[in-house]
C-alpha positions, 0 to 999 in steps of 0.5 A: 848064404854067400860066404867070404873065404879068407883067401878071397880077402887076400886076392879081392880085398873089400870087393869080396865082402861087398859081393858076399853082402849083396842081397843079404845083411850078414856074411860069414868069413871062413878060414880053413873051412871054419866060419871064424867071423861075420861081416856086415854093413855099418848100418846093420851093425848099428841096428844090432847095437841099438837092439842090444841097448833096447834089450838092456833097457827092458831088462833094467826096467823089469828089474826095477819093477820087480824090486831086483836092485840095491840102493846104496852110496858109492862107498857102500857099492865099492865095499860090496864089490870088494866083498864080491871079489873076495868071495869069488877068489 
């Protein structure tokens, strides 16, 4: 996997990212020998966001189907959140 070295970003700029992404969807960015970031195209980022949303929707549907939900008013919800915050302290 082609990696981007932080120093290449200083010298080559965006060209270093373009070169690293040639033929792959993501490229790690290393700083002082440690991978700190990952770069990807906007298209790949959007795809991953859509996958996250689909997973959240599937999880919500499963919760509804199994009865793991609370039906309450806004006031009741706020009060429940306050109680949860108090118990977490």
